[in-house]
C-alpha positions as CSV (number, residue, x, y, z in Angstrom):
1,M,0.0,0.0,0.0
2,T,1.3,3.4,-1.0
3,T,1.9,5.7,2.0
4,F,1.3,9.4,1.3
5,V,2.8,12.2,3.4
6,D,1.2,15.6,3.5
7,G,3.0,19.0,3.6
8,N,5.4,18.9,0.6
9,H,6.5,21.2,-2.2
10,I,7.0,19.3,-5.4
11,Q,8.4,21.0,-8.4
12,L,8.2,19.4,-11.9
13,L,11.5,19.7,-13.8
14,R,11.4,19.1,-17.5
15,N,14.5,17.7,-19.2
16,G,18.1,18.6,-18.2
17,T,17.5,22.2,-19.2
18,E,15.5,22.7,-16.0
19,Y,16.9,19.9,-13.9
20,F,20.7,20.6,-14.0
21,P,20.5,24.3,-13.2
22,A,18.2,23.5,-10.2
23,L,20.5,20.7,-9.1
24,V,23.7,22.7,-9.3
25,A,22.1,25.6,-7.5
26,A,21.0,23.3,-4.7
27,I,24.5,21.8,-4.5
28,D,26.1,25.2,-4.3
29,Q,23.8,26.0,-1.3
30,A,24.6,22.8,0.6
31,E,26.0,23.2,4.1
32,L,26.0,19.7,5.6
33,D,25.9,16.7,3.3
34,I,25.1,15.6,-0.3
35,Y,24.1,12.1,-1.5
36,L,24.0,11.6,-5.3
37,Q,23.0,8.2,-6.7
38,T,22.7,7.6,-10.4
39,Y,22.8,4.9,-13.0
40,I,24.8,6.8,-15.7
41,Y,27.4,9.4,-15.0
42,Q,29.1,10.7,-18.1
43,A,32.3,12.8,-18.1
44,D,30.7,15.2,-20.6
45,A,29.9,18.9,-20.2
46,I,27.1,18.1,-17.8
47,G,29.2,15.6,-15.9
48,E,31.8,18.2,-15.4
49,L,29.3,20.9,-14.5
50,V,27.8,18.7,-11.7
51,G,31.3,17.4,-10.8
52,N,32.7,20.9,-10.3
53,A,29.7,21.8,-8.1
54,L,30.3,18.6,-6.0
55,M,34.0,19.4,-5.6
56,R,33.2,23.0,-4.6
57,A,30.9,21.7,-1.9
58,A,33.5,19.2,-0.7
59,K,36.2,21.8,-0.5
60,R,34.0,24.0,1.7
61,G,33.5,21.1,4.2
62,V,30.3,19.5,2.9
63,A,30.3,15.7,3.1
64,V,29.7,14.6,-0.5
65,H,28.8,11.0,-1.3
66,V,28.4,9.8,-4.9
67,L,27.2,6.3,-5.8
68,I,27.2,5.2,-9.4
69,D,26.3,2.0,-11.1
70,G,29.1,-0.2,-12.3
71,F,27.4,-1.0,-15.6
72,G,25.6,2.3,-16.4
73,S,28.8,4.3,-15.6
74,K,31.3,1.8,-16.9
75,D,32.6,4.5,-19.4
76,L,33.3,7.0,-16.7
77,P,37.1,7.5,-16.9
78,A,39.2,6.6,-13.9
79,Y,40.9,10.0,-13.9
80,F,37.5,11.7,-13.4
81,I,36.8,9.6,-10.4
82,K,40.3,10.3,-9.0
83,T,39.7,14.0,-9.6
84,L,36.5,13.9,-7.5
85,A,38.2,11.9,-4.8
86,H,41.2,14.2,-4.6
87,A,38.8,17.1,-4.0
88,G,37.2,15.2,-1.1
89,V,34.2,13.6,-2.9
90,H,33.6,10.1,-1.7
91,V,32.8,7.9,-4.7
92,R,31.4,4.3,-4.5
93,I,30.6,2.0,-7.4
94,Y,27.5,-0.2,-7.1
95,R,28.2,-3.8,-8.3
96,P,31.4,-3.1,-10.4
97,K,31.4,-6.6,-11.8
98,I,29.6,-6.4,-15.2
99,S,30.6,-9.5,-17.1
100,P,28.5,-9.6,-20.4
101,W,28.8,-13.4,-20.5
102,T,26.7,-14.2,-17.5
103,L,23.0,-13.9,-16.6
104,K,23.6,-14.2,-12.8
105,K,21.0,-12.2,-11.0
106,S,23.7,-10.5,-8.9
107,R,25.2,-9.0,-12.2
108,L,21.8,-8.0,-13.5
109,R,20.6,-6.2,-10.4
110,R,21.7,-2.7,-11.1
111,L,21.4,0.7,-9.4
112,H,18.9,2.4,-11.8
113,Q,17.5,5.0,-9.4
114,K,18.4,8.7,-9.8
115,I,18.2,10.5,-6.5
116,V,20.0,13.5,-5.0
117,V,19.5,14.5,-1.3
118,I,21.0,17.8,0.0
119,D,21.2,18.6,3.7
120,R,18.2,16.3,4.1
121,K,16.0,19.2,3.2
122,V,16.0,19.2,-0.6
123,G,15.7,16.2,-2.8
124,F,15.6,15.3,-6.5
125,V,14.0,12.2,-7.9
126,G,13.4,11.2,-11.5
127,G,14.7,9.6,-14.6
128,I,17.4,12.0,-15.5
129,N,21.0,10.6,-15.4
130,I,24.1,12.8,-15.2
131,I,24.5,13.1,-18.9
132,D,24.1,15.8,-21.6
133,D,20.5,15.8,-22.9
134,F,21.9,16.3,-26.4
135,D,24.0,13.1,-26.2
136,I,21.6,11.2,-28.4
137,Q,23.9,9.9,-31.0
138,E,22.5,12.0,-33.8
139,P,24.6,13.3,-36.7
140,A,23.3,16.8,-36.3
141,P,22.3,17.2,-32.6
142,N,21.7,20.9,-33.0
143,N,18.7,20.1,-35.1
144,V,17.3,17.6,-32.7
145,P,15.5,18.4,-29.4
146,P,17.0,17.0,-26.2
147,R,15.7,13.7,-24.9
148,V,12.3,14.0,-23.2
149,D,12.7,13.3,-19.5
150,Y,11.4,14.4,-16.1
151,A,12.5,14.8,-12.4
152,V,11.0,16.5,-9.4
153,R,12.5,18.7,-6.7
154,I,11.2,17.9,-3.3
155,E,11.0,19.9,0.0
156,G,8.9,19.1,3.0
157,N,7.8,16.1,5.1
158,L,8.7,13.5,2.5
159,M,12.4,14.2,2.8
160,P,13.1,12.1,5.9
161,V,11.8,9.0,3.9
162,V,14.0,9.8,0.9
163,T,17.0,10.6,3.0
164,A,16.7,7.4,5.0
165,N,16.7,5.4,1.7
166,V,19.9,7.0,0.2
167,R,21.8,6.9,3.5
168,K,20.9,3.3,4.2
169,L,22.2,2.2,0.7
170,W,25.4,4.4,1.0
171,H,26.3,2.9,4.4
172,R,25.6,-0.6,3.2
173,M,28.0,0.1,0.3
174,T,30.6,1.6,2.6
175,W,30.6,-1.4,5.0
176,T,31.0,-3.8,2.1
177,T,33.9,-1.8,0.6
178,K,37.4,-2.3,1.9
179,L,38.5,1.1,3.3
180,S,42.1,2.1,3.1
181,A,44.0,3.1,6.3
182,Q,44.0,6.7,5.0
183,S,40.3,6.8,4.7
184,L,39.9,5.3,8.2
185,R,42.2,8.0,9.7
186,R,40.1,10.6,7.8
187,R,36.9,9.1,9.3
188,R,38.4,9.3,12.8
189,K,39.5,12.8,12.2
190,N,36.0,13.8,11.1
191,K,34.2,11.8,13.8
192,I,32.9,14.9,15.6
193,S,31.7,16.5,12.3
194,T,30.0,13.2,11.3
195,M,28.2,13.1,14.7
196,V,26.9,16.6,14.0
197,A,25.9,15.6,10.5
198,M,23.9,12.7,11.9
199,Q,21.6,15.0,13.8
200,P,18.1,15.6,12.3
201,A,18.1,18.4,9.8
202,P,16.0,21.5,10.4
203,T,12.4,20.9,9.2
204,A,11.7,22.7,6.0
205,A,8.9,25.3,6.0
206,T,5.5,23.7,5.2
207,P,4.2,25.0,1.8
208,A,1.2,27.3,1.8
209,T,-0.7,24.7,-0.1
210,P,0.3,21.2,1.2
211,V,0.8,18.5,-1.4
212,K,0.5,14.8,-0.6
213,A,3.3,12.7,-2.0
214,A,4.8,9.2,-1.6
215,F,8.3,7.9,-2.1
216,V,8.1,4.4,-3.6
217,I,11.1,2.2,-4.3
218,R,11.8,-1.2,-5.8
219,D,14.6,-3.4,-4.4
220,N,15.3,-7.1,-4.1
221,V,14.4,-7.5,-0.4
222,L,11.3,-5.9,1.1
223,H,10.0,-3.8,-1.8
224,R,10.1,-6.1,-4.8
225,R,6.7,-5.1,-6.2
226,D,5.9,-1.7,-4.6
227,I,6.2,0.4,-7.8
228,E,4.2,-2.0,-9.9
229,E,1.6,-2.4,-7.3
230,A,1.2,1.4,-7.0
231,Y,0.7,1.6,-10.7
232,L,-1.8,-1.3,-10.7
233,S,-3.8,0.2,-7.8
234,A,-4.1,3.5,-9.5
235,I,-5.1,1.9,-12.9
236,H,-7.7,-0.3,-11.2
237,Q,-9.3,2.8,-9.6
238,A,-9.1,5.0,-12.7
239,H,-12.5,6.3,-14.0
240,S,-11.7,8.8,-16.7
241,E,-8.2,8.9,-18.1
242,I,-4.8,7.2,-17.9
243,I,-1.7,8.7,-19.6
244,I,1.5,6.7,-19.4
245,A,4.8,7.9,-21.0
246,N,7.4,5.2,-20.7
247,A,10.6,4.7,-22.7
248,Y,11.0,1.0,-22.3
249,F,7.5,-0.5,-22.1
250,V,7.3,-4.3,-21.9
251,P,4.6,-4.9,-19.3
252,G,3.7,-8.3,-17.9
253,W,0.3,-9.8,-18.2
254,R,-1.1,-8.3,-15.0
255,F,-0.2,-4.8,-16.2
256,R,-1.5,-5.4,-19.7
257,R,-4.8,-6.8,-18.4
258,A,-5.3,-3.9,-16.0
259,L,-4.9,-1.4,-18.9
260,M,-7.2,-3.2,-21.2
261,A,-9.8,-3.6,-18.4
262,A,-9.7,0.1,-17.8
263,A,-10.2,0.8,-21.5
264,N,-13.1,-1.6,-21.7
265,R,-14.9,0.2,-18.8
266,G,-14.6,3.5,-20.6
267,V,-11.4,5.0,-19.3
268,R,-9.4,6.8,-22.0
269,V,-6.0,5.1,-22.0
270,T,-3.1,6.8,-23.8
271,L,0.4,5.4,-24.1
272,L,3.3,7.6,-25.2
273,L,6.2,5.3,-26.1
274,Q,9.6,5.6,-27.6
275,G,9.5,5.5,-31.4
276,R,13.2,5.2,-32.0
277,M,14.4,1.7,-31.3
278,E,17.7,1.9,-29.4
279,Y,17.9,-1.9,-28.7
280,F,16.4,-4.9,-30.5
281,L,14.5,-6.0,-27.4
282,M,12.5,-2.8,-27.6
283,F,10.6,-4.3,-30.5
284,A,9.0,-6.5,-27.9
285,T,6.7,-3.6,-27.2
286,H,5.1,-4.0,-30.6
287,A,4.0,-7.5,-29.7
288,F,1.2,-5.9,-27.6
289,Y,0.0,-3.3,-30.1
290,H,-2.7,-5.5,-31.6
291,E,-4.4,-6.4,-28.3
292,F,-4.0,-2.8,-27.0
293,L,-5.5,-1.2,-30.1
294,K,-8.3,-3.8,-30.1
295,S,-9.2,-2.7,-26.6
296,G,-9.4,0.9,-27.6
297,I,-6.0,2.0,-26.1
298,E,-4.4,4.9,-27.9
299,I,-0.8,4.5,-28.8
300,F,1.6,7.3,-29.7
301,E,5.2,6.9,-30.7
302,Y,7.6,9.8,-30.1
303,H,10.0,10.2,-33.0
304,K,11.2,13.8,-32.8
305,S,14.1,12.9,-30.5
306,F,14.7,10.2,-27.8
307,M,12.2,9.8,-25.0
308,H,13.5,8.7,-21.6
309,S,10.4,9.4,-19.6
310,K,9.0,7.2,-16.8
311,V,5.9,9.2,-15.8
312,A,2.1,8.8,-15.7
313,V,-1.0,10.8,-14.9
314,I,-4.3,9.2,-13.9
315,D,-7.6,11.1,-13.6
316,G,-5.8,14.4,-13.5
317,Q,-5.0,13.8,-9.8
318,W,-2.6,10.9,-9.4
319,A,0.9,11.4,-11.0
320,T,4.2,9.7,-10.8
321,V,7.7,10.7,-11.8
322,G,10.7,8.4,-11.4
323,S,13.3,6.0,-12.7
324,S,11.2,2.9,-13.2
325,N,10.4,1.7,-16.7
326,I,7.6,-0.8,-17.2
327,D,9.8,-3.7,-18.2
328,P,11.4,-6.8,-16.6
329,F,14.7,-5.0,-15.8
330,S,13.0,-2.3,-13.8
331,L,10.2,-4.3,-12.3
332,F,12.1,-7.5,-11.4
333,L,15.8,-6.6,-11.0
334,A,16.9,-3.0,-10.6
335,R,16.8,-0.6,-7.7
336,E,14.3,2.0,-8.7
337,A,12.7,5.1,-7.1
338,N,9.5,7.0,-8.0
339,V,7.7,9.8,-6.4
340,I,3.9,9.7,-6.5
341,V,2.0,12.9,-6.1
342,D,-1.7,13.2,-5.2
343,D,-2.5,16.7,-6.3
344,A,-4.6,18.0,-9.2
345,T,-2.3,21.1,-9.9
346,F,0.8,19.0,-10.2
347,A,-0.9,16.2,-12.2
348,N,-2.4,18.6,-14.7
349,E,0.9,20.4,-15.2
350,L,2.5,17.1,-16.1
351,R,-0.5,16.1,-18.2
352,S,-0.4,19.3,-20.1
353,D,3.3,18.8,-20.8
354,L,2.7,15.3,-22.1
355,L,-0.1,16.4,-24.4
356,V,2.2,19.1,-25.9
357,T,4.9,16.4,-26.4
358,I,2.3,14.2,-28.1
359,E,1.1,17.0,-30.3
360,N,4.5,18.3,-31.3
361,G,6.6,15.1,-31.6
362,A,4.6,11.9,-31.7
363,S,2.6,10.0,-34.3
364,Q,-0.5,7.9,-33.5
365,I,-0.5,4.2,-34.3
366,L,-3.9,3.6,-35.9
367,P,-5.5,0.1,-35.8
368,H,-6.1,-0.2,-39.5
369,I,-2.5,1.0,-40.3
370,W,-1.0,-1.4,-37.7
371,A,-3.0,-4.2,-39.2
372,R,-1.2,-3.7,-42.5
373,A,2.2,-3.5,-40.9
374,N,4.8,-5.4,-42.8
375,L,5.6,-9.0,-41.9
376,L,9.2,-8.2,-41.0
377,K,8.1,-5.8,-38.2
378,R,5.6,-8.3,-36.8
379,V,8.2,-11.1,-36.9
380,S,10.8,-8.9,-35.2
381,S,8.3,-7.9,-32.4
382,W,7.4,-11.5,-31.6
383,L,11.1,-12.6,-31.8
384,A,12.0,-9.8,-29.4
385,F,9.1,-10.7,-27.1
386,G,10.2,-14.4,-27.2
387,M,13.7,-13.3,-26.1
388,V,12.1,-11.4,-23.2
389,R,10.2,-14.5,-22.1
390,L,13.4,-16.5,-22.3
391,F,15.1,-13.9,-20.2
392,L,12.3,-14.2,-17.6
393,D,12.8,-18.0,-17.6
394,L,16.5,-17.6,-17.0
395,I,16.1,-15.3,-14.1
396,G,13.3,-17.4,-12.7
397,R,10.5,-14.7,-13.0
398,R,8.5,-16.2,-15.9
399,N,5.5,-16.6,-13.6
400,E,5.5,-12.8,-13.2
401,E,5.0,-12.1,-16.9
């Protein structure tokens, strides 16, 4: 069951153009500690921008903790990490073993969440990695819009929940990492300041208009199904409209059945999906088009640029922004984090932005056109879906499909 907390200020941030300036500004105001956790950290212009802000914070005495995924950030140069460490930034790598020749669950369980917590008063949660929005592998990026993505900036009573999550994971990673004698001496030297940092942060001022929000995670221990169940609960209760924008959309049978049942009872269901296929397995999404369209679900594919969104709006009241895709990787293996907001103003702001994205950059998949789709596309979709099912068998989660 999703637990909502009242008394929050939640700001929607669209793409890196809004996210990174807000993030850097918050880092530059940090006084106590910073926790940054991300799947991808690239040493591009954005990576340097954020890295410089983190180093400035460390040099003025802020305790800075950066946790990156071993696979998602495998291309981050060693010199970049050493530069951060030399400036006083503590860097840890989540599951550094990334053998491509094994399907061991331990190698597939990645840190996919994107969270930043600053002084336990300000938080950022969403789907945006530390990477340039225009790094989309296009021959002429100046003519292509940035990838479509979202995050939220959080202040208020939800922050203790978010803070506890990032601190718990960081300390777990710290205890499982061999610390050098030098770092141990540094920890003893900073013992007093660390004890001060452990004290509760000052409570942020309650917004004039309180917003109810929940922080929902997926891990491999106590919260295996929390994000999926939150989606399913909202979909089952929907009575007018469901809009889901998701980059990697390969839902299991329960999720597909819930969407089709909603459409059959008169709910308008709209899916905004990635139109540019980055990976072959993304063709698995097409395997569901026929049954979705037959149920009256509207499908739009975004082609103008790349779409990395993991958001949804239901009945103009329930909205979620986070890192979780609707696919086996996010729902069965990875560490994910979403914020769910129960507020009409926020939900309609996100809804309006999604509708503009659909209008300006997406094309609708019409039933009669899809029915005439070429044989190669259909074969590719079912082949990709078959590979997904094989993958579920290999990781022992086929019964979840």
